[in-house]
C-alpha positions in Angstrom: 32.0 -9.0 56.9 29.2 -10.4 56.1 30.8 -13.3 53.8 32.8 -14.4 57.3 29.4 -14.1 59.0 27.9 -16.4 56.8 30.9 -19.0 56.7 30.9 -18.8 60.2 27.1 -19.5 60.5 27.7 -22.7 58.2 30.8 -23.6 60.5 28.7 -23.7 63.7 25.7 -25.2 62.1 28.0 -28.4 61.1 28.9 -29.1 64.6 26.9 -32.2 65.8 26.8 -33.7 69.2 27.2 -37.3 70.1 25.1 -38.6 73.4 25.5 -42.0 75.0 24.8 -43.6 77.6 27.1 -47.0 78.3 25.5 -49.7 80.6 26.5 -53.8 81.0 24.6 -55.7 78.7 23.6 -58.3 81.6 22.7 -56.1 84.3 21.9 -52.7 82.7 24.1 -51.1 85.1 25.9 -47.8 83.8 29.4 -48.3 83.4 31.2 -45.1 84.7 34.3 -44.7 83.1 33.9 -46.0 79.4 35.9 -44.3 77.0 34.4 -43.3 73.5 37.2 -43.0 70.5 36.5 -41.5 67.0 39.3 -42.6 65.2 38.8 -40.4 62.2 38.7 -36.8 64.7 41.6 -38.4 66.8 39.4 -37.4 69.6 38.5 -39.6 72.7 36.1 -39.0 75.9 35.4 -40.3 78.8 32.2 -41.5 80.8 30.7 -39.6 83.5 29.9 -41.2 86.8 26.2 -41.6 85.5 27.4 -43.3 82.3 27.1 -41.0 79.9 28.9 -39.7 76.8 28.8 -36.4 75.6 31.2 -35.5 72.5 31.0 -31.9 70.6 31.8 -30.5 67.4 31.4 -33.4 65.3 31.7 -32.4 61.6 29.2 -33.7 59.3 29.8 -36.8 57.6 30.2 -40.7 58.9 32.3 -41.4 61.8 33.4 -44.6 63.4 32.9 -44.5 67.3 34.6 -47.2 69.2 33.1 -47.7 72.7 35.2 -49.3 75.6 35.3 -50.4 79.0 38.2 -52.9 81.0 36.5 -56.5 81.4 33.7 -55.6 78.3 33.9 -56.1 74.5 34.2 -53.3 72.5 31.5 -51.9 70.5 32.4 -50.3 67.2 29.4 -48.7 64.9 29.7 -46.1 62.3 27.2 -43.0 62.9 26.2 -40.5 60.2 25.8 -36.7 61.2 23.9 -34.7 61.6 21.7 -37.2 63.5 18.1 -37.6 62.8 17.1 -37.2 66.6 20.4 -35.2 67.4 19.4 -34.6 71.0 18.5 -38.5 71.9 20.7 -40.2 73.8 22.0 -43.8 72.3 22.0 -46.3 74.7 25.1 -48.5 74.0 25.3 -51.9 75.8 28.8 -53.7 76.5 28.8 -57.2 77.2 31.2 -58.7 79.8 34.2 -60.7 78.1 33.8 -63.4 80.4 30.4 -64.2 79.6 30.1 -65.4 75.7 32.5 -66.4 72.9 30.3 -64.3 70.8 31.6 -61.2 72.1 34.5 -60.8 70.0 35.3 -59.7 66.8 35.3 -62.2 63.7 37.6 -62.1 60.6 36.1 -65.2 58.6 33.2 -62.8 57.3 35.8 -60.3 56.0 33.4 -57.5 57.7 35.5 -57.4 61.3 32.2 -57.2 62.9 31.2 -58.4 66.3 29.8 -61.9 66.4 26.3 -61.2 67.6 25.5 -59.1 64.7 26.4 -61.6 61.8 23.7 -63.9 60.5 26.5 -66.6 59.5 26.6 -69.1 62.8 30.2 -69.1 63.2 32.0 -70.0 66.8 35.4 -68.5 68.0 38.0 -69.3 70.6 39.6 -66.2 71.4 43.1 -65.5 73.0 41.9 -66.7 76.4 41.1 -70.3 75.8 43.7 -70.5 73.4 46.1 -69.9 75.7 44.5 -72.9 78.1 44.9 -75.1 75.0 48.3 -73.9 74.2 50.1 -75.8 77.3 48.1 -78.6 77.1 49.3 -79.4 73.8 51.8 -77.0 73.2 53.1 -79.0 69.7 50.3 -78.7 67.7 46.4 -78.1 67.0 45.2 -81.5 67.3 44.1 -81.3 70.4 42.4 -78.1 69.8 40.1 -78.5 67.0 39.6 -82.2 68.7 37.7 -80.8 71.9 34.8 -78.7 69.6 31.9 -79.8 69.4 31.0 -81.3 65.9 34.2 -82.0 64.9 36.2 -85.0 65.4 39.7 -85.9 65.0 40.5 -89.0 63.0 43.8 -90.6 63.1 45.1 -92.1 59.8 48.4 -94.1 60.6 48.4 -96.4 63.7 52.5 -95.8 63.7 52.8 -92.1 62.3 50.1 -90.1 64.4 49.0 -88.6 60.7 45.2 -87.6 62.0 42.8 -85.5 59.8 39.8 -83.7 61.5 36.3 -84.0 60.2 33.1 -81.4 60.5 29.8 -82.9 61.3 30.5 -86.5 60.1 31.8 -85.6 56.8 35.5 -86.5 55.3 38.3 -84.5 55.9 38.6 -83.4 52.0 34.9 -81.8 53.1 37.0 -79.2 55.1 39.0 -76.1 54.6 42.0 -75.1 56.9 42.7 -71.9 57.0 45.5 -69.3 58.5 44.8 -65.6 57.8 42.1 -66.0 55.6 44.4 -67.9 53.1 43.9 -71.7 52.4 47.9 -72.8 53.5 47.2 -76.5 54.0 45.2 -77.6 51.1 45.3 -81.2 49.2 48.9 -83.0 49.2 50.0 -80.2 51.7 47.0 -80.5 53.9 47.3 -84.4 55.4 50.1 -83.4 58.1 48.6 -79.5 58.6 47.2 -80.7 62.1 50.8 -81.8 63.2 52.6 -79.1 62.0 50.7 -76.0 63.4 51.5 -74.2 67.1 48.8 -72.7 69.1 51.3 -70.5 70.8 51.5 -68.5 67.2 47.5 -68.1 67.3 45.4 -65.4 68.8 42.1 -66.8 67.7 40.3 -69.2 65.7 37.2 -69.1 64.1 34.8 -72.1 62.6 32.1 -72.1 60.6 30.2 -75.4 60.2 28.2 -76.1 57.4 28.8 -75.1 53.3 31.0 -71.9 53.6 32.0 -71.9 50.0 30.3 -68.3 48.7 33.1 -66.8 50.7 35.9 -69.6 49.9 35.4 -71.8 46.7 35.6 -75.6 46.8 36.3 -78.1 49.6 33.9 -75.7 52.7 31.3 -78.1 51.9 31.5 -79.8 55.4 32.9 -75.9 57.1 36.5 -74.5 57.5 38.7 -73.5 60.4 40.4 -70.3 60.0 43.5 -69.5 62.0 43.9 -66.1 63.1 47.8 -65.1 63.7 49.1 -62.6 66.2 49.5 -59.1 65.4 52.2 -56.9 66.4 50.8 -54.5 69.5 52.4 -51.9 70.7 53.4 -53.5 73.9 56.2 -55.3 72.8 55.7 -59.1 73.9 58.5 -61.8 74.4 57.2 -65.4 75.2 59.5 -68.2 75.8 57.5 -71.9 75.8 59.3 -74.8 77.2 57.6 -78.1 77.5 58.2 -81.7 78.6 55.7 -84.9 78.3 55.8 -88.5 80.2 55.6 -89.9 76.2 59.2 -88.9 75.4 58.3 -85.3 74.2 59.9 -81.9 74.5 58.7 -78.5 73.3 60.4 -75.1 72.8 58.7 -72.3 71.3 59.4 -68.6 70.8 57.0 -65.8 70.2 58.3 -62.2 69.7 56.4 -59.1 68.5 56.2 -55.3 68.3 54.2 -52.4 66.9 56.8 -48.8 66.5 55.2 -45.9 64.3 55.5 -47.0 60.8 56.2 -50.6 61.0 55.9 -53.9 63.0 57.1 -57.4 63.1 56.1 -60.8 65.1 58.8 -63.5 64.7 57.5 -67.1 65.8 59.8 -70.2 66.3 59.3 -73.7 67.7 61.1 -77.2 67.6 59.1 -80.3 68.3 60.7 -83.5 69.7 59.6 -86.8 70.7 61.1 -90.4 71.3 59.9 -93.5 70.2 56.8 -94.0 72.6 55.0 -97.6 73.0 53.3 -98.1 76.4 51.4 -101.2 75.0 53.4 -104.8 73.6 52.8 -104.8 70.3 56.2 -104.1 68.9 54.3 -100.8 67.4 55.0 -97.2 67.8 52.1 -95.3 69.8 53.9 -91.9 69.1 56.3 -91.7 66.2 60.5 -91.1 67.1 59.6 -86.8 65.6 62.0 -84.0 65.1 60.3 -81.0 63.6 61.6 -76.9 63.3 59.6 -74.1 62.4 59.8 -70.5 62.0 57.4 -68.0 60.9 58.8 -64.1 60.6 56.6 -61.0 59.4 56.5 -57.5 58.9 53.8 -55.3 59.1 54.0 -51.7 57.3 51.7 -49.1 58.7 52.1 -46.5 55.8 49.8 -43.9 56.7 46.0 -44.1 58.0 44.7 -45.2 55.0 47.2 -48.0 54.1 48.9 -50.7 55.4 49.9 -54.4 54.8 52.3 -57.2 56.1 54.7 -59.9 54.7 55.6 -63.4 56.1 57.2 -66.4 55.7 56.3 -69.8 57.1 58.9 -72.8 56.9 58.4 -76.0 58.4 60.7 -79.2 58.3 60.1 -82.4 59.6 61.3 -85.8 60.0 58.7 -88.5 61.5 60.1 -92.1 61.9 57.1 -94.9 62.8 56.8 -98.1 62.8 58.3 -101.3 64.5 60.5 -100.9 67.4 63.3 -102.7 66.2 63.5 -101.1 63.4 63.7 -97.8 64.5 66.2 -99.0 66.9 68.6 -100.2 64.2 67.6 -103.8 64.8 65.6 -105.0 61.9 66.0 -108.8 60.9 63.9 -110.9 58.4 61.0 -110.7 60.8 60.7 -107.1 62.3 60.7 -104.8 59.1 58.1 -102.6 59.0 58.5 -98.8 59.2 56.6 -95.9 57.9 59.4 -92.9 57.5 58.1 -89.0 56.5 60.3 -86.2 55.5 58.7 -83.1 55.0 59.8 -79.6 54.4 56.9 -76.6 53.8 57.9 -73.5 52.7 55.3 -70.6 52.1 54.9 -66.9 51.5 51.5 -64.4 52.9 51.0 -61.0 51.3 48.2 -59.1 52.4 47.7 -55.1 51.3 44.8 -53.0 52.6 43.5 -49.8 51.3 41.1 -47.8 53.3 39.0 -45.7 51.1 36.8 -44.2 53.9 35.3 -45.0 57.4 33.3 -47.4 55.7 35.2 -48.8 53.0 38.6 -50.6 51.8 39.9 -52.8 49.3 42.3 -55.5 50.2 44.8 -58.0 47.7 46.2 -61.0 50.0 48.2 -63.8 48.4 49.9 -66.7 49.5 52.3 -68.8 47.8 53.1 -72.3 49.0 55.1 -75.0 48.5 55.1 -79.2 49.9 58.0 -81.9 49.7 57.1 -84.6 51.1 59.1 -88.5 50.8 56.7 -91.2 52.3 58.7 -94.4 52.2 57.4 -98.3 53.6 59.0 -101.5 53.4 60.0 -101.8 49.1 58.2 -98.8 48.9 58.9 -94.7 48.1 56.6 -91.9 47.1 58.4 -88.5 46.8 55.9 -85.5 45.9 55.9 -82.2 45.4 52.9 -79.4 45.6 52.9 -75.9 44.2 49.9 -74.4 45.1 48.9 -70.4 45.1 46.3 -68.0 46.5 45.3 -64.9 45.2 42.4 -62.4 45.7 41.4 -59.1 45.3 38.2 -57.5 47.5 36.1 -54.6 48.4 34.3 -54.1 52.0 31.9 -52.0 52.7 30.5 -51.7 56.1 27.5 -49.3 56.2 24.6 -48.6 59.2 22.5 -50.6 57.3 24.0 -52.6 54.7 27.4 -54.4 54.5 29.2 -55.5 51.1 32.1 -57.6 50.0 32.9 -58.5 46.6 35.8 -59.8 44.9 37.5 -62.2 42.9 40.4 -65.1 43.0 42.6 -67.3 41.5 43.6 -70.7 43.1 46.5 -73.0 41.2 47.7 -76.4 42.6 50.3 -78.2 40.7 51.0 -81.7 41.8 54.4 -83.2 40.9 55.4 -87.0 41.8 58.6 -89.3 40.6 58.5 -91.9 39.2 57.2 -94.4 39.1 54.0 -92.6 40.6 54.1 -89.8 38.2 51.2 -90.9 36.6 49.1 -89.5 39.7 50.6 -85.6 38.5 47.9 -83.1 37.7 47.6 -79.4 37.8 44.1 -77.2 38.8 43.1 -74.0 38.2 40.5 -72.2 39.6 39.2 -68.5 38.7 36.1 -67.5 41.1 34.0 -64.2 41.6 32.2 -63.6 44.4 29.5 -61.1 46.3 28.0 -60.9 49.5 25.4 -58.9 51.2 24.8 -58.3 55.0 21.3 -56.2 55.4 19.9 -54.9 58.8 16.3 -54.8 57.9 15.8 -54.1 61.5 16.8 -54.0 64.8 15.7 -57.4 65.1 16.4 -59.3 62.0 19.4 -59.3 59.5 19.6 -61.2 56.2 23.0 -62.4 54.4 22.9 -63.5 51.2 26.2 -64.5 48.6 26.8 -65.4 45.3 29.9 -67.6 44.0 31.2 -68.2 40.5 33.8 -71.0 40.0 35.3 -71.9 36.8 37.7 -74.8 37.7 40.2 -76.4 35.0 41.8 -79.4 35.4 44.4 -80.7 33.5 45.3 -83.0 31.5 41.5 -84.2 31.4 38.5 -81.3 31.8 35.2 -83.3 33.4 31.7 -82.6 32.3 31.2 -79.6 34.5 33.8 -77.2 36.1 31.7 -74.4 36.2 29.9 -73.8 39.3 27.4 -71.4 40.7 26.8 -71.0 44.9 24.4 -69.1 46.1 24.0 -69.1 50.1 21.8 -67.1 52.7 21.7 -66.8 56.3 19.2 -64.7 58.6 19.8 -63.7 61.9 16.8 -63.3 64.3 16.8 -61.5 67.8 13.5 -62.5 69.4 14.5 -61.6 72.2 17.5 -59.2 74.6 18.4 -63.2 75.5 17.1 -65.3 72.5 18.4 -65.0 69.3 18.2 -67.6 66.3 20.1 -68.1 63.0 19.3 -70.2 59.9 20.9 -70.7 56.6 22.2 -72.8 53.7 23.9 -72.9 50.9 25.0 -75.0 48.2 28.9 -76.2 47.7 31.3 -78.4 45.7 34.4 -80.2 45.7 36.9 -80.8 42.7 37.8 -84.7 42.2 41.3 -85.2 44.2 43.3 -88.0 45.3 44.2 -86.7 48.8 41.4 -88.1 51.5 41.7 -90.3 54.6 41.6 -93.5 52.6 44.5 -92.5 50.3 46.3 -91.6 52.9 46.1 -94.6 55.2 47.2 -96.7 52.2 50.1 -94.4 51.5 49.5 -93.9 48.0 50.6 -97.3 47.6 48.3 -98.5 45.1 46.0 -95.5 44.0 45.4 -95.7 40.6 46.0 -91.7 38.8 42.4 -90.0 38.8 41.0 -89.8 35.8 39.3 -86.6 35.7 37.2 -87.0 32.2 35.0 -89.6 33.8 35.1 -88.2 37.0 32.4 -85.2 38.3 32.7 -83.0 40.7 31.1 -84.0 44.1 28.1 -81.3 44.7 26.2 -80.4 48.1 24.0 -78.5 49.5 23.3 -77.9 53.3 21.1 -76.4 55.7 21.5 -75.2 59.6 19.5 -73.5 62.0 20.5 -72.8 65.8 18.6 -71.2 69.1 20.7 -69.3 71.3 19.8 -68.1 75.0 22.0 -65.7 76.7 21.3 -64.2 80.5 22.0 -64.3 84.0 21.0 -65.7 86.9 20.9 -63.6 89.6 23.8 -60.8 89.5 26.2 -63.5 89.6 25.8 -66.2 87.2 25.8 -66.1 83.2 24.3 -68.7 81.2 24.5 -69.4 77.5 22.8 -72.2 75.9 23.3 -72.9 71.9 21.4 -75.4 70.0 22.2 -76.2 66.5 20.7 -78.5 64.4 22.3 -79.9 60.7 21.7 -81.4 57.2 24.2 -81.7 54.3 23.6 -84.0 51.0 26.8 -84.7 49.1 25.2 -86.0 45.4 27.9 -88.6 44.1 30.6 -88.4 46.4 34.0 -89.7 45.6 34.7 -93.4 46.9 37.5 -95.6 46.5 37.2 -99.1 44.9 39.9 -101.3 43.5 42.3 -98.7 44.3 40.6 -96.1 41.9 38.4 -93.2 42.5 34.9 -92.5 41.2 31.9 -91.5 42.1 29.2 -93.3 43.8 25.9 -94.4 42.4 24.2 -92.2 44.8 24.3 -89.8 47.2 26.0 -89.2 51.4 23.7 -87.8 54.0 24.6 -86.6 57.6 22.3 -85.2 59.8 22.4 -84.0 63.5 22.3 -81.8 66.3 25.3 -80.1 68.6 24.2 -78.6 72.0 26.4 -76.7 74.0 25.6 -75.1 77.8 28.3 -72.5 79.2 28.0 -71.3 83.0 30.0 -68.1 84.3 30.4 -67.7 88.3 32.8 -65.0 88.8 36.1 -67.3 88.3 34.1 -70.6 87.7 33.8 -71.7 84.3 31.6 -74.9 83.3 31.4 -76.3 79.7 28.9 -78.7 78.5 28.4 -79.9 75.0 26.8 -82.8 73.3 26.9 -84.2 68.9 24.6 -86.3 68.0 25.8 -87.0 64.0 23.9 -89.5 62.1 25.8 -90.2 58.4 24.4 -92.6 56.0 25.2 -93.3 52.6 23.0 -94.2 50.0 24.6 -96.1 47.2 23.1 -98.5 44.6 19.9 -98.7 45.9 21.7 -99.8 49.6 21.6 -98.1 53.1 24.4 -98.3 55.4 26.1 -96.2 58.3 29.5 -94.0 57.3 32.2 -95.7 58.9 34.2 -93.9 61.6 32.1 -91.6 62.7 30.2 -91.7 66.4 26.7 -90.8 66.7 27.1 -89.7 70.2 30.0 -87.6 72.0 29.9 -85.6 75.1 32.4 -83.4 76.5 32.5 -81.5 79.9 35.0 -78.4 80.8 35.3 -76.8 84.5 38.1 -74.3 85.3 38.5 -72.3 88.3 40.8 -69.2 87.3 42.1 -66.2 89.5 43.4 -64.1 86.7 46.8 -63.5 86.2 47.0 -65.7 89.7 46.0 -68.9 88.9 44.2 -71.8 86.9 42.9 -74.9 87.4 40.8 -77.3 85.0 39.3 -80.3 84.6 37.5 -82.0 81.5 35.8 -85.5 80.2 35.1 -86.7 77.0 32.8 -89.3 75.9 33.0 -91.3 72.7 30.3 -93.3 71.6 30.5 -96.6 69.3 31.0 -96.0 65.3 31.2 -98.6 62.8 34.5 -99.5 61.6 35.6 -100.3 57.7 35.7 -104.0 58.4 32.1 -104.3 59.6 33.0 -104.7 63.3 31.9 -101.8 66.3 34.6 -99.7 67.8 33.5 -99.5 71.6 32.8 -96.3 73.3 35.3 -94.9 75.6 35.4 -91.8 78.3 38.8 -90.0 78.8 39.5 -87.4 81.6 42.5 -84.4 82.1 43.1 -82.3 84.5 45.6 -79.1 84.6 47.5 -77.0 86.9 48.9 -73.4 86.3 50.5 -70.8 88.7 50.7 -67.5 87.3 53.2 -64.7 88.0 53.7 -61.7 86.3 56.7 -62.8 84.3 56.4 -66.6 84.6 54.0 -69.5 84.5 54.3 -73.0 85.4 52.1 -75.8 84.5 51.5 -78.9 84.5 48.7 -80.9 82.4 47.3 -84.6 82.6 45.6 -86.0 79.5 43.8 -89.6 79.5 43.8 -90.5 83.2 41.3 -93.4 82.2 44.1 -95.1 80.0 41.9 -95.7 77.0 43.6 -97.1 74.9 42.5 -99.0 71.6 45.4 -101.7 72.4 44.0 -102.8 75.3 41.0 -104.0 74.1 42.3 -105.9 71.4 45.0 -106.1 68.1 45.4 -103.1 66.1 46.5 -104.9 63.1 46.0 -108.4 61.4 48.3 -110.8 59.2 52.3 -111.3 60.2 54.4 -108.4 62.1 56.6 -108.3 59.3 53.5 -107.6 56.9 50.9 -106.1 59.1 47.4 -105.0 57.8 46.6 -102.2 60.2 42.8 -101.5 61.5 41.0 -98.4 61.8 41.6 -96.3 64.5 39.2 -95.0 66.7 40.6 -94.4 70.2 43.8 -92.9 71.6 47.0 -95.1 71.6 49.6 -93.8 73.7 47.2 -93.7 77.0 48.1 -91.7 80.1 50.6 -88.5 79.0 51.3 -85.9 81.6 53.6 -82.8 80.2 54.8 -80.0 82.5 56.6 -76.7 81.8 56.8 -72.9 82.2 56.2 -70.1 80.1 58.4 -67.1 80.2 56.9 -63.9 79.5 60.3 -61.2 79.2 58.5 -57.9 77.9 54.9 -58.4 78.8 53.3 -55.6 81.1 
């Protein structure tokens, strides 16, 4: 009996209590009915009418507690029991989900933390905004990226519609495009990526502007874009999207997802078609004839509380034909001969396995293998090449109350093979890397994030003077007041020499000489950025968010194309500027204003000049009125300033304007969207080529070619609530 009493006493002493008061972060009004969940104990408690939560009988240990309320962002934190002050009532502030993008949980930093608590500056487009973008341009993500401040989409072919994207004035080769944290679109396979990804399959898009090489390696000098795919939920989803455009385009997409007890699946498929379209009289396609099929099935396994994983396959086939209208119509003659034909096949596999050690720690293994086959044909020239690439990573993540750790190692391979006579362009590249990152919450107002990466690159057949790179990074978060925060950071980056950039893509690889890696050095950089963010309320109904960013990046010995050969420039490239973002939310009405100032200069051989195709000034305005689940109306306008062109001339500035209307019912959406209502077209301001129509020498494309485009369609949601 004495032993039983001692055990009972110990058991009683090990029972702890969690007390919290849940309030609106903006107004401090209590949120009655908020729920608190401890997943490890399978326990859920609701707040009383005073917003108070009282959870009893919690054993000693560390437990994750999730506090949620409809219309607000969920708070997820780990608490240690017994607590130092067991009787203290903790105030938990939840942020309105319509007030600020920073309320979403992000994945790019690996720690799955709330954006407001991460020292790295990250921007995110959550599902609500992607929902709007997916009906404006259902076939690809070109518009989605082009409307973000600091990101500029550059068309690389005037007749094929191919495009790349630049962050903060730097060439596309300095950016990384990821999907679910894995580099599926790099090197040769990255040139058509923007045009072959549909937004219907995405639940979130995350941007890091500035060096992100510590976690993601070479190529993230300017930053990265991480596309987060949808995952299955307990409530099944079956969505069909049908769309047609005035530019002779049609899109059909389907997404299905469902989660059962131990297994889940998502299946995405799409077909995209575009007929030949040319609103001008220059005899060349503004939009090429296109046929594309894509399918992306995934299987998710939830083996137990500690182990889960998923496996997916991505397949895309596209046939794209642009050029002289008579050639495409089968009426080629001695004068009308020019065409560009792209046939591509993309196949990749993705695997992710996660073992949860405890509430704070987990181990993850991810792998992707990608195969890309492209045939590029032009008059008298055929370029056929394949890329086989892989990415494997093993990482450890620990989320503590004060400190979080991410550490791991990865292996990246890239094997490029071109058919004769271009087989002299062949190369192999293997990269082995190790990284570690720590986020330390030193105080409630200050957090510091430090990271370090070591990469070793081995290109074949030649090894450059240095393939070993040491990449530190540091970022700090200052919570100056409840409304005012600031982030300051910077890091080093590098980019191994590569044949694939905007210049070689415009050339069609016709005249490009092999890359002499033995005499070519990697491009190395350092970058700095800082921002100031204010978020607050004007009265009880108007929420405001203002973010001001400044950035600076220097790239030493950048790779340039001279006499059809890539070589390191004798000098450096500097880009600097600022981004301003203002957002106002007034119940159903949202206003957004963005401004980007970019000053990019080249300092080569003692001379200074401006980087071509980099507009200094860009403005964006967007307003949306939405009654959730019933109706949405939007208007947007964009100004792109004057920019220097490669031939020394200056492209004019222009303004575009668009409108969107969408009516929603429980299982059906009907929408109509109009882009470029001001009909801004480069072909209206002059010829886009010189020379003869038989052998045209195309100029830089800096403005739209397709003019006014209206699209309309329906979205059918059969299994949604």
